[in-house]
PDB file of N, CA, C and O in Angstrom:
ATOM      1  N   MET A   1      72.781 129.314  98.343  1.00  0.00           N
ATOM      2  CA  MET A   1      74.062 128.648  98.469  1.00  0.00           C
ATOM      3  C   MET A   1      74.585 128.349  97.054  1.00  0.00           C
ATOM      4  O   MET A   1      73.888 127.744  96.240  1.00  0.00           O
ATOM      5  N   THR A   2      75.786 128.770  96.787  1.00  0.00           N
ATOM      6  CA  THR A   2      76.357 128.574  95.454  1.00  0.00           C
ATOM      7  C   THR A   2      76.951 127.177  95.328  1.00  0.00           C
ATOM      8  O   THR A   2      77.077 126.442  96.307  1.00  0.00           O
ATOM      9  N   ILE A   3      77.305 126.840  94.114  1.00  0.00           N
ATOM     10  CA  ILE A   3      77.888 125.514  93.864  1.00  0.00           C
ATOM     11  C   ILE A   3      79.224 125.371  94.580  1.00  0.00           C
ATOM     12  O   ILE A   3      79.524 124.310  95.129  1.00  0.00           O
ATOM     13  N   THR A   4      80.021 126.421  94.579  1.00  0.00           N
ATOM     14  CA  THR A   4      81.317 126.339  95.257  1.00  0.00           C
ATOM     15  C   THR A   4      81.151 126.198  96.763  1.00  0.00           C
ATOM     16  O   THR A   4      81.942 125.509  97.406  1.00  0.00           O
ATOM     17  N   ALA A   5      80.154 126.827  97.326  1.00  0.00           N
ATOM     18  CA  ALA A   5      79.910 126.694  98.760  1.00  0.00           C
ATOM     19  C   ALA A   5      79.443 125.285  99.103  1.00  0.00           C
ATOM     20  O   ALA A   5      79.843 124.724 100.123  1.00  0.00           O
ATOM     21  N   LYS A   6      78.593 124.711  98.247  1.00  0.00           N
ATOM     22  CA  LYS A   6      78.157 123.328  98.479  1.00  0.00           C
ATOM     23  C   LYS A   6      79.329 122.360  98.366  1.00  0.00           C
ATOM     24  O   LYS A   6      79.472 121.449  99.180  1.00  0.00           O
ATOM     25  N   ALA A   7      80.164 122.566  97.350  1.00  0.00           N
ATOM     26  CA  ALA A   7      81.326 121.697  97.175  1.00  0.00           C
ATOM     27  C   ALA A   7      82.280 121.830  98.352  1.00  0.00           C
ATOM     28  O   ALA A   7      82.843 120.837  98.812  1.00  0.00           O
ATOM     29  N   ALA A   8      82.464 123.047  98.840  1.00  0.00           N
ATOM     30  CA  ALA A   8      83.345 123.261  99.981  1.00  0.00           C
ATOM     31  C   ALA A   8      82.797 122.605 101.239  1.00  0.00           C
ATOM     32  O   ALA A   8      83.566 122.096 102.055  1.00  0.00           O
ATOM     33  N   SER A   9      81.474 122.610 101.408  1.00  0.00           N
ATOM     34  CA  SER A   9      80.898 121.999 102.605  1.00  0.00           C
ATOM     35  C   SER A   9      81.006 120.476 102.566  1.00  0.00           C
ATOM     36  O   SER A   9      81.150 119.835 103.607  1.00  0.00           O
ATOM     37  N   VAL A  10      80.936 119.898 101.370  1.00  0.00           N
ATOM     38  CA  VAL A  10      81.031 118.443 101.257  1.00  0.00           C
ATOM     39  C   VAL A  10      82.483 117.983 101.252  1.00  0.00           C
ATOM     40  O   VAL A  10      82.828 116.996 101.900  1.00  0.00           O
ATOM     41  N   LEU A  11      83.327 118.695 100.524  1.00  0.00           N
ATOM     42  CA  LEU A  11      84.715 118.274 100.354  1.00  0.00           C
ATOM     43  C   LEU A  11      85.680 118.964 101.310  1.00  0.00           C
ATOM     44  O   LEU A  11      86.894 118.841 101.148  1.00  0.00           O
ATOM     45  N   GLY A  12      85.176 119.672 102.284  1.00  0.00           N
ATOM     46  CA  GLY A  12      86.040 120.358 103.228  1.00  0.00           C
ATOM     47  C   GLY A  12      86.832 119.368 104.079  1.00  0.00           C
ATOM     48  O   GLY A  12      86.571 118.165 104.066  1.00  0.00           O
ATOM     49  N   TYR A  13      87.791 119.892 104.807  1.00  0.00           N
ATOM     50  CA  TYR A  13      88.629 119.032 105.643  1.00  0.00           C
ATOM     51  C   TYR A  13      87.875 118.628 106.907  1.00  0.00           C
ATOM     52  O   TYR A  13      88.149 119.116 108.003  1.00  0.00           O
ATOM     53  N   ARG A  14      86.942 117.747 106.725  1.00  0.00           N
ATOM     54  CA  ARG A  14      86.190 117.197 107.844  1.00  0.00           C
ATOM     55  C   ARG A  14      86.559 115.736 107.981  1.00  0.00           C
ATOM     56  O   ARG A  14      87.198 115.167 107.097  1.00  0.00           O
ATOM     57  N   VAL A  15      86.167 115.139 109.064  1.00  0.00           N
ATOM     58  CA  VAL A  15      86.600 113.781 109.377  1.00  0.00           C
ATOM     59  C   VAL A  15      86.074 112.761 108.374  1.00  0.00           C
ATOM     60  O   VAL A  15      86.860 111.988 107.826  1.00  0.00           O
ATOM     61  N   LEU A  16      84.797 112.738 108.124  1.00  0.00           N
ATOM     62  CA  LEU A  16      84.218 111.697 107.273  1.00  0.00           C
ATOM     63  C   LEU A  16      84.669 111.793 105.812  1.00  0.00           C
ATOM     64  O   LEU A  16      85.098 110.778 105.264  1.00  0.00           O
ATOM     65  N   PRO A  17      84.596 112.948 105.152  1.00  0.00           N
ATOM     66  CA  PRO A  17      85.062 112.988 103.760  1.00  0.00           C
ATOM     67  C   PRO A  17      86.550 112.682 103.623  1.00  0.00           C
ATOM     68  O   PRO A  17      86.967 112.021 102.672  1.00  0.00           O
ATOM     69  N   THR A  18      87.347 113.163 104.569  1.00  0.00           N
ATOM     70  CA  THR A  18      88.778 112.894 104.515  1.00  0.00           C
ATOM     71  C   THR A  18      89.057 111.416 104.735  1.00  0.00           C
ATOM     72  O   THR A  18      89.910 110.847 104.055  1.00  0.00           O
ATOM     73  N   SER A  19      88.366 110.787 105.659  1.00  0.00           N
ATOM     74  CA  SER A  19      88.553 109.356 105.906  1.00  0.00           C
ATOM     75  C   SER A  19      88.129 108.521 104.706  1.00  0.00           C
ATOM     76  O   SER A  19      88.806 107.559 104.342  1.00  0.00           O
ATOM     77  N   ILE A  20      87.015 108.884 104.096  1.00  0.00           N
ATOM     78  CA  ILE A  20      86.547 108.143 102.918  1.00  0.00           C
ATOM     79  C   ILE A  20      87.530 108.306 101.767  1.00  0.00           C
ATOM     80  O   ILE A  20      87.843 107.333 101.081  1.00  0.00           O
ATOM     81  N   PHE A  21      88.022 109.523 101.547  1.00  0.00           N
ATOM     82  CA  PHE A  21      88.995 109.755 100.483  1.00  0.00           C
ATOM     83  C   PHE A  21      90.277 108.967 100.730  1.00  0.00           C
ATOM     84  O   PHE A  21      90.821 108.365  99.804  1.00  0.00           O
ATOM     85  N   ALA A  22      90.766 108.964 101.973  1.00  0.00           N
ATOM     86  CA  ALA A  22      91.984 108.217 102.291  1.00  0.00           C
ATOM     87  C   ALA A  22      91.761 106.719 102.101  1.00  0.00           C
ATOM     88  O   ALA A  22      92.636 106.028 101.580  1.00  0.00           O
ATOM     89  N   LEU A  23      90.614 106.215 102.513  1.00  0.00           N
ATOM     90  CA  LEU A  23      90.303 104.800 102.344  1.00  0.00           C
ATOM     91  C   LEU A  23      90.254 104.420 100.867  1.00  0.00           C
ATOM     92  O   LEU A  23      90.797 103.389 100.470  1.00  0.00           O
ATOM     93  N   LEU A  24      89.608 105.245 100.059  1.00  0.00           N
ATOM     94  CA  LEU A  24      89.537 104.969  98.621  1.00  0.00           C
ATOM     95  C   LEU A  24      90.912 105.044  97.963  1.00  0.00           C
ATOM     96  O   LEU A  24      91.219 104.250  97.074  1.00  0.00           O
ATOM     97  N   ALA A  25      91.731 105.985  98.392  1.00  0.00           N
ATOM     98  CA  ALA A  25      93.080 106.101  97.825  1.00  0.00           C
ATOM     99  C   ALA A  25      93.920 104.881  98.182  1.00  0.00           C
ATOM    100  O   ALA A  25      94.588 104.320  97.313  1.00  0.00           O
ATOM    101  N   TYR A  26      93.899 104.459  99.450  1.00  0.00           N
ATOM    102  CA  TYR A  26      94.653 103.279  99.861  1.00  0.00           C
ATOM    103  C   TYR A  26      94.135 102.018  99.180  1.00  0.00           C
ATOM    104  O   TYR A  26      94.925 101.157  98.793  1.00  0.00           O
ATOM    105  N   ALA A  27      92.823 101.899  99.028  1.00  0.00           N
ATOM    106  CA  ALA A  27      92.253 100.729  98.355  1.00  0.00           C
ATOM    107  C   ALA A  27      92.665 100.696  96.893  1.00  0.00           C
ATOM    108  O   ALA A  27      92.980  99.630  96.364  1.00  0.00           O
ATOM    109  N   ALA A  28      92.667 101.847  96.234  1.00  0.00           N
ATOM    110  CA  ALA A  28      93.081 101.899  94.826  1.00  0.00           C
ATOM    111  C   ALA A  28      94.540 101.507  94.671  1.00  0.00           C
ATOM    112  O   ALA A  28      94.886 100.763  93.753  1.00  0.00           O
ATOM    113  N   ILE A  29      95.395 101.993  95.551  1.00  0.00           N
ATOM    114  CA  ILE A  29      96.816 101.631  95.487  1.00  0.00           C
ATOM    115  C   ILE A  29      96.998 100.151  95.775  1.00  0.00           C
ATOM    116  O   ILE A  29      97.764  99.480  95.083  1.00  0.00           O
ATOM    117  N   PHE A  30      96.309  99.630  96.781  1.00  0.00           N
ATOM    118  CA  PHE A  30      96.439  98.219  97.137  1.00  0.00           C
ATOM    119  C   PHE A  30      96.010  97.318  95.988  1.00  0.00           C
ATOM    120  O   PHE A  30      96.725  96.379  95.637  1.00  0.00           O
ATOM    121  N   PHE A  31      94.852  97.594  95.401  1.00  0.00           N
ATOM    122  CA  PHE A  31      94.370  96.749  94.310  1.00  0.00           C
ATOM    123  C   PHE A  31      95.227  96.892  93.060  1.00  0.00           C
ATOM    124  O   PHE A  31      95.426  95.917  92.335  1.00  0.00           O
ATOM    125  N   ALA A  32      95.736  98.088  92.797  1.00  0.00           N
ATOM    126  CA  ALA A  32      96.621  98.266  91.643  1.00  0.00           C
ATOM    127  C   ALA A  32      97.909  97.470  91.826  1.00  0.00           C
ATOM    128  O   ALA A  32      98.395  96.851  90.879  1.00  0.00           O
ATOM    129  N   LEU A  33      98.460  97.482  93.031  1.00  0.00           N
ATOM    130  CA  LEU A  33      99.677  96.706  93.282  1.00  0.00           C
ATOM    131  C   LEU A  33      99.406  95.211  93.275  1.00  0.00           C
ATOM    132  O   LEU A  33     100.250  94.434  92.830  1.00  0.00           O
ATOM    133  N   THR A  34      98.260  94.803  93.755  1.00  0.00           N
ATOM    134  CA  THR A  34      97.910  93.387  93.749  1.00  0.00           C
ATOM    135  C   THR A  34      97.795  92.861  92.327  1.00  0.00           C
ATOM    136  O   THR A  34      98.213  91.739  92.040  1.00  0.00           O
ATOM    137  N   ILE A  35      97.240  93.652  91.452  1.00  0.00           N
ATOM    138  CA  ILE A  35      97.040  93.214  90.073  1.00  0.00           C
ATOM    139  C   ILE A  35      98.339  93.255  89.282  1.00  0.00           C
ATOM    140  O   ILE A  35      98.613  92.338  88.508  1.00  0.00           O
ATOM    141  N   THR A  36      99.147  94.299  89.458  1.00  0.00           N
ATOM    142  CA  THR A  36     100.312  94.493  88.598  1.00  0.00           C
ATOM    143  C   THR A  36     101.607  93.944  89.161  1.00  0.00           C
ATOM    144  O   THR A  36     102.560  93.764  88.403  1.00  0.00           O
ATOM    145  N   ASP A  37     101.686  93.675  90.432  1.00  0.00           N
ATOM    146  CA  ASP A  37     102.938  93.230  91.041  1.00  0.00           C
ATOM    147  C   ASP A  37     103.092  91.724  90.874  1.00  0.00           C
ATOM    148  O   ASP A  37     102.629  90.951  91.713  1.00  0.00           O
ATOM    149  N   THR A  38     103.732  91.317  89.807  1.00  0.00           N
ATOM    150  CA  THR A  38     103.953  89.903  89.546  1.00  0.00           C
ATOM    151  C   THR A  38     105.445  89.632  89.460  1.00  0.00           C
ATOM    152  O   THR A  38     106.223  90.492  89.046  1.00  0.00           O
ATOM    153  N   LEU A  39     105.820  88.464  89.844  1.00  0.00           N
ATOM    154  CA  LEU A  39     107.210  88.040  89.803  1.00  0.00           C
ATOM    155  C   LEU A  39     107.349  87.002  88.707  1.00  0.00           C
ATOM    156  O   LEU A  39     106.616  86.013  88.679  1.00  0.00           O
ATOM    157  N   SER A  40     108.281  87.227  87.817  1.00  0.00           N
ATOM    158  CA  SER A  40     108.456  86.279  86.722  1.00  0.00           C
ATOM    159  C   SER A  40     109.117  85.000  87.232  1.00  0.00           C
ATOM    160  O   SER A  40     109.780  85.000  88.269  1.00  0.00           O
ATOM    161  N   ASN A  41     108.927  83.929  86.499  1.00  0.00           N
ATOM    162  CA  ASN A  41     109.500  82.644  86.878  1.00  0.00           C
ATOM    163  C   ASN A  41     111.007  82.647  86.659  1.00  0.00           C
ATOM    164  O   ASN A  41     111.531  83.409  85.846  1.00  0.00           O
ATOM    165  N   ALA A  42     111.688  81.787  87.394  1.00  0.00           N
ATOM    166  CA  ALA A  42     113.130  81.629  87.198  1.00  0.00           C
ATOM    167  C   ALA A  42     113.372  80.992  85.836  1.00  0.00           C
ATOM    168  O   ALA A  42     112.567  80.179  85.381  1.00  0.00           O
ATOM    169  N   PRO A  43     114.470  81.352  85.182  1.00  0.00           N
ATOM    170  CA  PRO A  43     114.730  80.764  83.868  1.00  0.00           C
ATOM    171  C   PRO A  43     115.009  79.268  83.980  1.00  0.00           C
ATOM    172  O   PRO A  43     115.457  78.775  85.015  1.00  0.00           O
ATOM    173  N   THR A  44     114.738  78.571  82.902  1.00  0.00           N
ATOM    174  CA  THR A  44     115.011  77.132  82.882  1.00  0.00           C
ATOM    175  C   THR A  44     116.516  76.917  82.949  1.00  0.00           C
ATOM    176  O   THR A  44     117.281  77.807  82.576  1.00  0.00           O
ATOM    177  N   PRO A  45     116.958  75.745  83.420  1.00  0.00           N
ATOM    178  CA  PRO A  45     118.404  75.495  83.520  1.00  0.00           C
ATOM    179  C   PRO A  45     119.138  75.657  82.190  1.00  0.00           C
ATOM    180  O   PRO A  45     120.318  76.010  82.185  1.00  0.00           O
ATOM    181  N   ALA A  46     118.480  75.411  81.080  1.00  0.00           N
ATOM    182  CA  ALA A  46     119.141  75.563  79.784  1.00  0.00           C
ATOM    183  C   ALA A  46     119.433  77.035  79.478  1.00  0.00           C
ATOM    184  O   ALA A  46     120.367  77.333  78.735  1.00  0.00           O
ATOM    185  N   LYS A  47     118.654  77.947  80.036  1.00  0.00           N
ATOM    186  CA  LYS A  47     118.832  79.376  79.763  1.00  0.00           C
ATOM    187  C   LYS A  47     119.625  80.100  80.850  1.00  0.00           C
ATOM    188  O   LYS A  47     119.780  81.319  80.781  1.00  0.00           O
ATOM    189  N   GLN A  48     120.128  79.377  81.848  1.00  0.00           N
ATOM    190  CA  GLN A  48     120.825  80.023  82.954  1.00  0.00           C
ATOM    191  C   GLN A  48     122.296  80.293  82.655  1.00  0.00           C
ATOM    192  O   GLN A  48     122.925  81.070  83.372  1.00  0.00           O
ATOM    193  N   ARG A  49     122.856  79.685  81.632  1.00  0.00           N
ATOM    194  CA  ARG A  49     124.247  79.903  81.215  1.00  0.00           C
ATOM    195  C   ARG A  49     125.226  79.684  82.359  1.00  0.00           C
ATOM    196  O   ARG A  49     126.100  80.517  82.599  1.00  0.00           O
ATOM    197  N   GLY A  50     125.084  78.577  83.059  1.00  0.00           N
ATOM    198  CA  GLY A  50     126.022  78.225  84.119  1.00  0.00           C
ATOM    199  C   GLY A  50     125.705  78.808  85.480  1.00  0.00           C
ATOM    200  O   GLY A  50     126.451  78.574  86.431  1.00  0.00           O
ATOM    201  N   LEU A  51     124.643  79.546  85.603  1.00  0.00           N
ATOM    202  CA  LEU A  51     124.264  80.137  86.881  1.00  0.00           C
ATOM    203  C   LEU A  51     123.613  79.077  87.751  1.00  0.00           C
ATOM    204  O   LEU A  51     122.674  78.405  87.322  1.00  0.00           O
ATOM    205  N   ASP A  52     124.107  78.926  88.967  1.00  0.00           N
ATOM    206  CA  ASP A  52     123.543  77.959  89.909  1.00  0.00           C
ATOM    207  C   ASP A  52     122.681  78.732  90.906  1.00  0.00           C
ATOM    208  O   ASP A  52     123.200  79.353  91.834  1.00  0.00           O
ATOM    209  N   LEU A  53     121.376  78.691  90.711  1.00  0.00           N
ATOM    210  CA  LEU A  53     120.472  79.458  91.569  1.00  0.00           C
ATOM    211  C   LEU A  53     120.448  78.933  93.000  1.00  0.00           C
ATOM    212  O   LEU A  53     120.285  79.711  93.940  1.00  0.00           O
ATOM    213  N   ALA A  54     120.607  77.638  93.173  1.00  0.00           N
ATOM    214  CA  ALA A  54     120.632  77.074  94.527  1.00  0.00           C
ATOM    215  C   ALA A  54     121.849  77.589  95.288  1.00  0.00           C
ATOM    216  O   ALA A  54     121.740  77.931  96.466  1.00  0.00           O
ATOM    217  N   GLN A  55     122.998  77.647  94.636  1.00  0.00           N
ATOM    218  CA  GLN A  55     124.205  78.163  95.280  1.00  0.00           C
ATOM    219  C   GLN A  55     124.069  79.663  95.556  1.00  0.00           C
ATOM    220  O   GLN A  55     124.493  80.137  96.610  1.00  0.00           O
ATOM    221  N   ALA A  56     123.494  80.395  94.640  1.00  0.00           N
ATOM    222  CA  ALA A  56     123.283  81.825  94.853  1.00  0.00           C
ATOM    223  C   ALA A  56     122.336  82.062  96.028  1.00  0.00           C
ATOM    224  O   ALA A  56     122.532  82.995  96.807  1.00  0.00           O
ATOM    225  N   TYR A  57     121.324  81.232  96.157  1.00  0.00           N
ATOM    226  CA  TYR A  57     120.375  81.362  97.265  1.00  0.00           C
ATOM    227  C   TYR A  57     121.066  81.099  98.600  1.00  0.00           C
ATOM    228  O   TYR A  57     120.845  81.829  99.567  1.00  0.00           O
ATOM    229  N   THR A  58     121.899  80.062  98.659  1.00  0.00           N
ATOM    230  CA  THR A  58     122.617  79.777  99.910  1.00  0.00           C
ATOM    231  C   THR A  58     123.646  80.856 100.208  1.00  0.00           C
ATOM    232  O   THR A  58     123.891  81.155 101.377  1.00  0.00           O
ATOM    233  N   ASP A  59     124.257  81.452  99.183  1.00  0.00           N
ATOM    234  CA  ASP A  59     125.201  82.543  99.415  1.00  0.00           C
ATOM    235  C   ASP A  59     124.509  83.765 100.015  1.00  0.00           C
ATOM    236  O   ASP A  59     125.116  84.492 100.802  1.00  0.00           O
ATOM    237  N   LEU A  60     123.267  83.996  99.661  1.00  0.00           N
ATOM    238  CA  LEU A  60     122.535  85.127 100.218  1.00  0.00           C
ATOM    239  C   LEU A  60     122.238  84.958 101.706  1.00  0.00           C
ATOM    240  O   LEU A  60     122.096  85.944 102.429  1.00  0.00           O
ATOM    241  N   HIS A  61     122.144  83.725 102.157  1.00  0.00           N
ATOM    242  CA  HIS A  61     121.789  83.467 103.554  1.00  0.00           C
ATOM    243  C   HIS A  61     122.994  83.238 104.445  1.00  0.00           C
ATOM    244  O   HIS A  61     122.828  82.882 105.611  1.00  0.00           O
ATOM    245  N   HIS A  62     124.193  83.428 103.939  1.00  0.00           N
ATOM    246  CA  HIS A  62     125.405  83.242 104.761  1.00  0.00           C
ATOM    247  C   HIS A  62     126.261  84.466 104.735  1.00  0.00           C
ATOM    248  O   HIS A  62     127.317  84.495 105.367  1.00  0.00           O
TER     249      HIS A  62
END
């Protein structure tokens, strides 16, 4: 059995290797998004230059 035949038998489109690969891919994406997806804080009132965030928030809900 050659190396390519062994690799094909392990990495072929079978249920278990495909499921494990999909699980690892989804886990990698989930953890990458969990670590990098951050929301910055709202600016302080001194840096808002007249922007009323409370009024903007209520405008979004009406």
